[in-house]
N, C-alpha and C positions, 0 to 999 in steps of 0.2 A: 499225433490225433487225438490225445485224447485236451487237450491244451484247448485246440481248435472247436473239440465241444464244450468244452467251458463258452469259450469268448463269442460261439454260437447262442450258450444259453444266454448268458450274461443281456448281447444285444436283444434277442426278439422278446426274452420272458421282462425285462426292463421296460422296453420301448412298448408291448401290447400291456402292458399291468400300468402306463403313462397315459395310458387314453384312458382310462377309467375315471383318472381327475381334468384331464387339459384335451384340446383339441387336438386331431392328426397333424392339422397344417403345424402348430407350435410345438407338438411333441417330435416331428418329423423335423423342424427347421433348426432345432437346438439338436438335436441329436449328431445331424450331420455336422454342425460348426463345432460341435466339442471334438466330432472325430477329426477334423482339421486341424483342431487345436493339438490333439495328443499325438497324431503324425507327426504334423510341424517336429512336434518338442522330439519325439525319439528318433526323427531322422535328423536330428540336427540342423537343421533350416537356418538358415541366418537372421540374424536381430531383428531386420526390416520384411522381413518378409513373418518370422515371428508376433512380429507388433499389428500386421496386418489379420494375419489368422487371430489372435486376441480382439481384434476387430470386428473380424466380422461374429464371433464368438458374441459379442457384447450386444451389436447390432441387434442380431436373433432373440438376445436377452431382453433387449428393449421393445424387441416385438411383440412378444407374449406376451412384457407387463401391462403392453398398450391395449392390446388385444383379449384380453383375458380382466377378469375382477380377482384383484391381489388378496389372497386368502391361503391357506393353509393349503386346501386342495390343488393351488397352482406351485405353492415350495413344493409339496409331493411332486408331483406331476414335472416338474424338471429336473428336480434331482433325479429320477428314473430316466429318464432322457438322456439326461449326462451319461448317467451308468449306461446305457444305449448305444452314446458315443464313441465311448473307451470301449466296447465287445466290438461296434464297428471298424474302428479304427485298426485292434488286433488283428481283427478278419482281414483287413485287408494288407496288412503286414504280412501276416503269415500264409495269404493265398499268392504275392506275389514271387514271380520265381524263380527269384536272390534268395527268399529265407525259408522256399515251401520244400527246402533239400530230396528228399529220396520220393515224395508223394507225388501222387499226380493230379491231374481235375476230377478225373473220376471217382476214383479214392476219396479226396474231399469229401464230393457231394454226396456218397454213397455212405457217409461214417457221422459228417460233423453234425448231420440233425438227429443225432441218435438219444442222445444227452434229454437237446427240447423235446424230441417225442414225448421220451418217457415221464417226464415233467409233464407235459401238457395233459397226455392222459390220467396221470397222478390228482394234478388241480381237478379235472374234469369231473373224477369220477369223487373226489371227495366233498364237491359241491350236493353232489345228489345229480347231477349230468344224465341223461339215459345216451347211451351209446348205440341200441339195437332199433334206433330207428331208419324205416323202409326211404331208401335213398335211391336215384336213378343213377345206375352204372358207368349210361354215356358221359351223363351231367359230373361226376366226378371222376371221370375220365379225363374228360375234357380241360375240366378245372384244375388238374393234376398236372395234365401235359403244358396247357399254355399258360395258364398260372401261377407253375411252381418250377417244374423241372427244367422246359427249355427258356425261362429267363433267367433263375439259378444258372445253369450250364454255361449263358455266355456272361453274366456277371461275371461268374467264376473264370471265366475263358479272359476276357479282358481284364481282369484284375492280376492275372497272371503274367501281362505284359506289360501293362501299365502301370508306374512308377505309384505307391501308393497314396502319395499326396494326392496326385491328380485325380485319382479313384473317388479318393473322398469329397472333392473338390467337386465333379461329373455328379456325385450322388447329391450332394445340399441342396444344387442347382436346380433338379428334380421340383424337390416339393416346393422353394419357391416361387417358380415359376410357376406351377399349379395353381398354388393358392393364388398368385396374379390374377391369372385366367377367370378362375372359382368365383376370386372379390368381385372382378371387374362384372362379371354377366350374371352373380345371381344373389349379389348383393352393395350395400353401399358402405367401403371401406374409408376408413377417418386418412384425412392428408398424410397426419404423423406416419400410420401405419405402410401405405403406399410407398411414403418416403425412406423409411428404414428398410422394407424390403427389397425395393430396387437400388438403395445404397450398397444390401448385402448381394446382392445378386453381381452390380458392377464390380466390388469387388474382389468376390469371389471369382470372376471372369479372367480381369487384370492380373488377379493369383496364379491363376494355372497357366497363364498367355508368358507370364514373365519368366515360370518354371518353360514352359517346352523353347521358349528364346534362351534360355541361361543351358538347356541343356542341347539344342542344336549348334549353340556359338561350342562348346566344348569339344563337339564331337568332330568338326570343320578341322581337318589337319589342316596347320601351321605353315606356308609354303616358307620356304629358306629363303 
């Protein structure tokens, strides 16, 4: 459980720190792409699939460079997003039933955020932020249940029964598709940005489908 706390701290702290340097779309996309690479390496995917994973990371990196100003802030943000991706990959591996050991979903959810909470509170206090402001208990309850507990419970349950590489693939598709819709509705992205993101999504989908096909093929008994 101590390792899970460290992985969670690495993922969440690095990601939110990255948001101070680069937009959420770039941070989330690159974090997810790095997670795909890390899980693929740890689970010893084939050379062909490793090449696909690194290509996904390269496409998201090129997108981040294209969509932002190339400066020190961008580099820091990408490094932090990469660290968050490593943390996310380790979480997906540890949360899978094959690697959970004696831990249950309830135990993981109950304790994995303790270290992150302590660090977050310490950071807030060190900046002079006030934690004594008036809040609406109804709003806090609703946000806690529907914005945190329920999504993370479902995510944790999914990670338990899904291969780690598929978990990080599905998570990486979410920010990519969100960016495509947001950019289409609220801004005018360049053709290069759209092509990079679209190529990344297509490769992620193929990466996932090919793994599912491979798994189903192995599970089908061969008739004598």
